[in-house]
N, C-alpha and C positions, 0 to 999 in steps of 0.2 A: 472863165476861160477854160476851154477843155484841156484835160491832161490825159497823158497816156496811162492806161490802167496798169501797165507793167512797171512804171517809173517808181523808184525808191532811192533814197540815199544809200550809198555804199561806203564801206570802210570799217576799220576796227579801232577801238580806243581802249587803252589799258591805263590803269592808274599810274603806271610808271611813265607812260607818255605824257600825261597831264603834269606829273611832277617835273619831268625834264623840260617840258615847254615853259613851265613857270620859272624853274631854276635858271633857264637860259636867259630870260628877260631880266631877272634880278641880277645876274652876273654882269650883264652889259652895263648896268648903271648902279653900282654898289651903293652910292650915296643917296639914291632916289628910290622911293617906294614905288616900284613900277607896277603897272596893271597888265595882267596877261592879255594876250591877243584874244579878241572875241569874234563870234560869228553871229549874224543876225538870224533871228527866228522869223522867217518869212511867214507873213499872215498873222503875226501876233498883235499888230495894231489894227483894230477894227476900222472900217471905212468911216464910221460915224464919229470916231474920236478925233475931231478937228478942233482947231484953236477957237473957232466960232461957237462950237457947242460946249466948250469947257466951262464949268461953273464952280471951280475951286478944287483945291487939293483934298485927297482923302486923308482923314484925321490919322495921325500917327498911332493912335491907340487901336486902330482897326486891325483885326486879325484876319489874315488871308490864308486860304488853303489851296495848294496847287497839286496837281498830278503831272509828273514829268514822265511822258511816255517814252519807253525805251525802244530803240530800233533793233531789229534783228541783226545778228552778227553777219548775216549774209542775205540781205533783202532780196537781191535778184535770184539767188538760189532758192529762197523760200517760195517766191512766186512761181518759179520754174517747176519746182517739185510738186507744188499744189496743183499745177496745171497737168503734169504728167499723170499723177494718181487719179485724176478725175476724167481723163480722156480715154474713152473706150478703145481707141486706136493705138494707145501707147503701150509699150512692153511693161511699163511700171504701173499700169492701171490697177487700182485697188491694192497696191503694195503700201499699205498704210504704216505710219510710224506710231509707236507708243508715245505718250506725253513725254517720257524721259528721253526717248530718242529724238523727238522733235525739238526739245529744249536744248539738248546737247548739240544738235546740228544747226539749229537756226535761232535759238533764243539768245538773249544778251549774255555775254560772258560774265563770270563773277567779277572780273576786274572792271568791266564796264559798270556794273551795278555799284561796286564799291567806290568808283571814281565819282559817279553821280551823287551818291550819299555824301561823300566827303566834301564835294563842292557845295551842296546845299547846307551842310552843317557849318562849314567855314564861313558862310554868309550870315549865319545866325538863325537859320531855319531849323525846326525840329522835325526830323524824319519820323513819320508815323507808320509807314508801311512800305514793304518792298515785295514786288511780285515779279514774275517773268515779263509782264507787260509795262509796269510803271513803278515809280517811286513817289510816294505821297509825303508831303511835308507842309508844315504850318508855321506862321510867324508873322511879325509885324511888317508894316509897309516899308520900314527902314531896311529889314532883312530882304524883302522882295527887291528893293532897289539895289542892295549889295549883290544879290544873286543874278539879277537880270538886267542890270545897268539902266533902269528907267524908273521914274517915279510914277506913282498911280494918281490919276486925277479923276474927278467926277465930270460926267457929261450929260447934257440934256438930250434925250433921244425919244422922239414920238411921245412926248408927255411923261416920260419916266426919267429917272436919274440912275445912271450906271457908271461904275468905275472901269477904267481901262488904262493901259500904259500911256504915258505921255508921248513916248517915242517907241520905235521898234525895239522889242526886247532882244537881248543877246545872251549867249551862253559862252563859256570858254571855248576857244577854237579847238582846243584839244579834245573837247567833248562833243563837238558838232555832229559827228557821225553816230554818236551813241544816243542822241536825243531826237526822237521822232517829232516831238512837239510838246507843248505845255497847255494844260487846261487849268483855268482858275485865275488867270491874269485879268480877266474882266468878268463881271457878274451879270451880263445881259443874258436873258433866258435862252438856254438851248434845250428846252424841254420838248418831249415827245407827247403826242396825244393818242388816246385809244382810237382805233378804227372801227367803232361800232356805234349803233344808234337803236334805241327802242322804236318799234313801229308805232306805238300809240301816239306820240307827239306829232308824227307826220300825218296820221290818218285823221286826227281831230283838231289840229292846230287852227286857230283863227276862226273857228266855227262854233255853232251853238252847243254841240255834243262834246264838251271838253273834258268831262270827268269820266274816267274809266270805272266800270263796275266790276267787282271781284265776283266771278262766277266759276262754275266748274267747266273745265275744258273737255273736249272729247277724250276719253280715255281716263278721265279722273284727274284730281289734283286742282288746286285753286289757280285761277287764271286772271290776269290783269291785261285787258286789251279791248279792242273794239268788238262789239257784238251788234248784228251777227257777223260771222266771219266763216270763211270756207275751211273745211278740214282737209280738203284736197283742191287742187286747182280747178276753178270753175264749179265747185259744188253748190255754193250759196248764191242765190239770185235766180234770174237776172233782175237788175234794179230798174223796173219799168217805169217808176215815178221820175226817174232822171232822164236827161236827153240821151238820145243814141250817140254812139261815137264809133267811127270806123265801120259804119254799116249795120250796127246792131246794139242791143243793150248789154252792158257789162256786168260781170259778177263781183262778188265781194272779195276783198283782200284775204289772203291766207292767214289763218289764226297764228300758225307757226308750224312748220313741218316737224314731225317727231322723228326720233332716231330710226325707227324701222322703215319709215318712208324714204329717208335719205339712203339708208343702206340698200334698200331694194332698188330704188331708182338707179343708183350708180352701180348696182349689181355686185356690191361687195359681199353680200351674203352668198351669192352664187359662186363667188371665187373660193369660198371655204376658208379665206384667210381672216385672221383676227389680230395680227400684229404680235402674237405670242412671242415672248422672249426679247422683244425690242423695247428700248427705253426712249421715250419722247420727252424732252424737256420743254416746258412752257415758261417764258420770261415775260413778266409784266412788272409793274411797280407795286410795292407793298404786298399785302396778302389779305385774303378774306378769312376772318376768325371762324367762319361757319362752313368753309369749303367741303370738309369731309361729310358733314351731315346733309348739306345741300346736294352734293353729288349723289349720295346714297338715296336721298328722297327722290331726286329726279330720275335716277336709274330705276328705282322701284315702280315709280308711277308710269314709266314708259317702256317697261319690258326688257331692260338691260340688266345683266348681272352686276350688282354693285361692286366697286373696287374691292379686291381681296376675297371675293367669294367665287365658288365654282371655278369656271375657266377664265375669270376676269383677271386683269392685271392689278397692280397695286397703285396707290396714290400716295406720294410723299411730298413734303413741302420743306423748302429751305428758305428761311427768312429770319431777320433780326430786327424786331421792332425797336429795340434800343438805338438803332442806327438810322431809323427812318428820319427823313427830313423833307422840308418844302411841301408839306401836305396842302397848304393853302393854295400854292401855285398849281399843284398837280391835280387836285380834286380827287374824287372817289373813283377807285379802279376796281372795286368789288365786282361789278357786273362783268368786267373784262376777264378776270380769272375764271369765273363761272363759265362764260362762253368757251373760252379756250380749253379748259379741262374737259367739259362735257362734249365738245365737238370732236376732240381727239378720241375720246372714249366711244363716241358714236361710231366712228369709222374703224377704230382699232380697239374693240373691247378687251382683247387679250394683252395689250401692250401695257407696260409700266409707264405711268405718267409722273414725272418729277416737276413740281412747280418750284421755280427759283424767283423769288421776289426781290427786285432791285430796291435799293433804299430810297429812291425817288424816281421821278420821271426825267431826270436830267442825264445828259450824256455820260458824265463821269461814272454814274452809278450803273447805268446800262452796260457801259463798256466793262466795268468790274464784274458784273453778273455773267456776261458772255465769256469773259476771260476765265472766270472760275470754272465754268463748265468745260472749257477746253483744257485747262491746266490739270484737271482731275479726271477728264474724260467721263463725265457724268451721264452723257447720252450721245446718241449718234444722229438724232433728229432734234432740231431746236426750232420751235414755233414762236413767232413774235407777232403780236397783233397791235402794232403801234408804228407811227411814223412821224416825221417832222419835215420842215422846209429847209432847203439849203440856202434859199434867198429870202430874207426876212427884213421887214422894216425896223425890227429891233436889233438887227445885225445878222450878217450871213453866218452860216455854220463855219467853224474854223477849220482850217486845213489839218490842224493837229487832231481834232476829233475824227475827221473823215479818215485820215491815215491810220489812227489807232483802231477804229472799227475794222477797216480793211485788213490790217495786219492780223487781228484776231480771227477773221474769217478765213484767211489764208492758212493760219496755223491750224484751224479746225479742219480744213480740207485735207492737210497732210495726215491727219489722224482719222480721217473717214467720218468727219462730223459735217452735216449739212444744215445750213441756216435758211429758214423760210420766213419771209416777211410779208405782211399784208401790204397791198399797194396803195391803200388810201381810199377815201370815200368822196372826194370832191373833184372828180374828173381831173383837170390839170391845175387845180388850185389857182385858177385865173382870178385875180382881184376883182374882175368885173362880175363874178357870180357869188362872191362872198355873202352878200346880203340875202340871197336866196338859198344857198346850200345849207343843208341841215348840219353837216359835219365839216364845214369849210374852216380854214384857218384865217382869221381876219387880219393877221400880220404878214401874209404872203405878199411879196413885193413884185412878183411877176408870174406868168404861167410857167408851171414846172411840174416835174415828177417828184415823188417823195423820196426820202432817204430814211433808213438804209436800203429800202426796197430796190433802188436804182443802182446800188453797188454791184459791180459785175460778179462778186463772189458770193451773192446770195440768190435764192430763188424767190422772185416776186410773184405773189399769188394775187391775181385779180378776182373780180366777182362776176357772177352770172345771176339771172333770175331763172330758176328751174320750174318747169310745170310738171308736177307729179300727179298722176291720175288716180282714179278711184281705187284701183287695184295696186297702188304703189308703183305703177308703171311710169317709165320715163316717157314724156311726151315731147318735150323740146326744152331748149335753153336759149335765152336771149341775153344780151348784154345788160349788165347791172347799171342801167342808167334810167332813173325815174324822173318824169316831169309831171307837174300837177296843174290841173285846171279846175275851176270852180263854177258852180251854178248857184245862184241865189233866187232864181225864179222857176226853176224846173224846165226851162225851155232852151237855154243856150249855155255853152261852155265858154269860159273866159279865163285867161287870154286864149287866142287862137291855138288850136291843137298843134303840137302835143302839149302846149302849156309852158309853165316855167320849170326850169331844171331845179331839182331839190336834192338829188342824191345820185352818186354813181361811183363806179370803180375808178381808182387812180390808174393813170397810164400816160403814155406818150414818150417823147424823145428827150433824153437827158441832154442838158447843155453843159455837163461837167465831165461825164465819163465817156470815153470812146467806146466804139462797138467792140465787144468781146468776140473772140474767134468763133464761138459756138452759135452766134446769131448770123454770121456771114452766110449768104446764100439762102437764108430762110426769111429774115425780115426784109420786106420790100425796101428798095432804096428810097422810094417816095416818102417812107416814114423815117428811115435812119438819117437821111440827109436834110430833113426839115425840122428846124427847132420850133418849139412851142411859142416862142416869141415872134415867129414869122420869118426869122432870118434863115439863111442857107448855111448849113454846117460846112466847115472846111474839109471834114472827113466824116465818114459814117459814125453815128453815135449810139450809145446804149439805148435800147428800147425796152419799155416796161408795159405790161407784165410778161412773165414767162408762161404761165399756165393759169387756169382759173377754175373756181368751183362756186356753188350756190352761196349767195350772200345778199340777196336782194332785201330791201326794206319793206316792200308791200307783199311780195311772195316770201315771207320771212321764215325764220327758223326759231323753234321754241327753245327757250333758255329758262332755267329755274334757279332761284337763289333767295336768300333771306333778305327782305327789303321792307320798306314802309308800304303798308297796304292802304287802300282807299279810305279806310275808316280811321287812319292815323296810328293804328297799332303796327307792330313789327312782326313779320312771320314769313314763311316760305310761300312763294307764289311763282308761277311761270308766266312768261310773256314772250311775244314775238320780237326778235332782234334781226337786224341786218347789218351789213358792212363786210368789208374784206376781213374783219376780225373773225367772222364766221368762216369764210373761205380758207384762210391760212391754216387754222387747226384741222379743218376737214381734210385738207390736202396732206397735212403732216400725218394724219391718221392713215390715209391711203398709202403714203410712203412707208409707214410701219408695216402695213400688210405686204407691200411689195418686198421689203427687206426680209420678212419672214418667208416669202415665196422663193427667194433666192438663197435659202438655207441659213438666213440670219446674217449673212455677210453684209457689212455696211454699204449703203448706197453712196454715202459721202456727199460731196458737192454734186448736186443732181443735174445741173443745167446741161452739161455736154451730152448726157445720155437722154434727157428729155428731148432736146432738139434732134438728136440722132434718131430716136424712136419716131418723132413726128415726121422726119424726112423719109424714113424707110417704111413705117407702118401706116402713116396718115390716119385716115378715118377708122382704121382698125384699132387704133390706140386712143384716139381723141375724138370727142364729139364735135361736130361742126356747130359753132355758135354764130348766129347772125342777128342783126337788129330786127329783121322781119322774118321770123321762122316760117317756112312754108309760104313765104311771100305776103304774109299777113302782119298787120300791126296789132300787138297785144296790149290789152289795157284792163285795169280793174277799177271798180268804182265803189263809193261808199255813200249810202243815203244818210244824211244827217237829220232828216225829218222836216216837217213843215215849219214855215215862219210867216211873218206878216207879208213877205214879198213873194212867197211861193215855196216849192220844195227846194231845200238846200242839199248840196252834195259835192263830192270831190271825185275827180277822174284822175287816175294815175296811169300814164302811158309808159310801158315798159320799153327797154331797148332804145331809149331816147336821150342818150348822154349829151351833155352840153357841147363837147368837142370830139369825143372819141367815138369810133364806129367799128362795128364787127360785121363784115360782109363775107364771112367764109375765109379759110386760110389764116395765116398769122394776122392778128389785128392788134392795135394799140389799146383796145378795150378788154380783150380776153386772151391775149397771147396765142398759144397753139390750140386753145380750147380747154375742155374739161376731160379728165380721164375716163375711159370707158373700161369695160371688162377686158378688152384686148390689151390695155395697158398693163393691168395686173398679170394677165396671162403670160405676157412677154418676160416676166421675171421668174417663172417657174423653172426650177432646175431638176 
């Protein structure tokens, strides 16, 4: 059900109020052990926690950990001020607060924090941490029952067993306005996934040529990926042994665009900006033990000054391996850190990059990481290359987590911190395409946009496929939607062109968040009023993405890190990668350049001025991105070689997303388009 993006609980709670409320009940019935009045925690009972699905009580010996998210002392004021400092038309535009000022004005009061700690401790829970955003506690199921007024039970859900409250959880009524929500009352996965994919599995999957060979890439350095491949768009080929498509023979996929190609094509070098003096934070799960040497090797191989040398910025890492958890569920995030760090450095070699590794890919750890950056003002630009579904067969995202993320983003906006999220790699996450999509979530329960990218307080970065020419020149961009067709006889493509969708930028209409003011008059009503489920929205809704940059899987970007090599050994190698995981840090780097251009003054929450620049400057600031650039359909092919039935090969049609389309102007595939030299020039002071 849609909610207003400005809605928050209001009111103040003090420890004294809690004590008075409790004492009043006790005095009314001196001979009876009275229970203080309680308030329901809306959304704490998952929809799957039904009597029919129940499979028994949670053992009393089970230890449960919870995060009680604290509401702002002035939720409406927080949202209002975050709006004012981000609005170019406001007299308070860019009048940012320090973390101390933000906390004193909008953070929970000391009395609120003390009251929440006291309530949890009185129930038998051990308080383990207190921050501006949350109070963490741990204890037995009996203590959980005492605190939240409900027992925990096990439920059978989609072949798994998860625990959850038996009834809607409650909190003392006197604390209701202090508690934004609670995470941890159920253990269904609320994990995020990286938004990236190596190009090699896409280009050789299901065909004879499945093993990559490690060779030298153009410019030097070991390379893992398909060969032959194009060092620039259209360089290698055409593949005349394969059938024609769209009126001609197609050329090979791109090996992986190098930093100098991307910088030249987007004219970042021409701007003279490097992001000097700006700090960009990158948030992923865990951390790579070899990131420093990997980044140095990648930079040296590709003509960039390594971190900490010459005019280059620094690379620092904040992570605590002793607190890491859930690695089996979350998987390997090493490539993700390498992508994000290297792409920020590509676009902003003079910026300082701070990597902040969350302790897992679960919401509570990501919220903690984002909050830590805000509380200590560690950066002004925060790049995030991960997303998750709001609607999931394992259980929908809780309102508590959504509200906690949103509140952190609002707090960041008041301090001049902007959050950038990749929009996803599976179009609209429609369950109908999960079997084909390379980076789709099999637990998506309906067509939807990702989260947190759809939150109105973040900048959602979508993906494009850029064509970079022989002289590093910008030729065109099309939407990041790749469809695949196959030939096994060298004469026909199957299925019918463009083929089967395999990969694409996330986007579309949110069915949760209403339309923010900065999208009014820019996003077509035909998009904002139509839900991805096919229904008509009662009011205009949030549209994703906001902006876009290179991230295609077939016209890919080169990334280098220590990994398993084809011979089974471990070592540094480079490979082509695609995904909005590439696009988000690229745009974060552009924003660092822009911030330098305006004298180092923080851009903050960028969406209002992105849409303002789009409305006033149009194509002077943003490239026009269409599915059919110049009226043509663009495709790349890969020759797998002869077999007993004929020549085998793959055809990848670009700009052919499953659902999303880019036809010039704002689109649900690429937002307002990709930044041009005019965008950066508009920031010069």
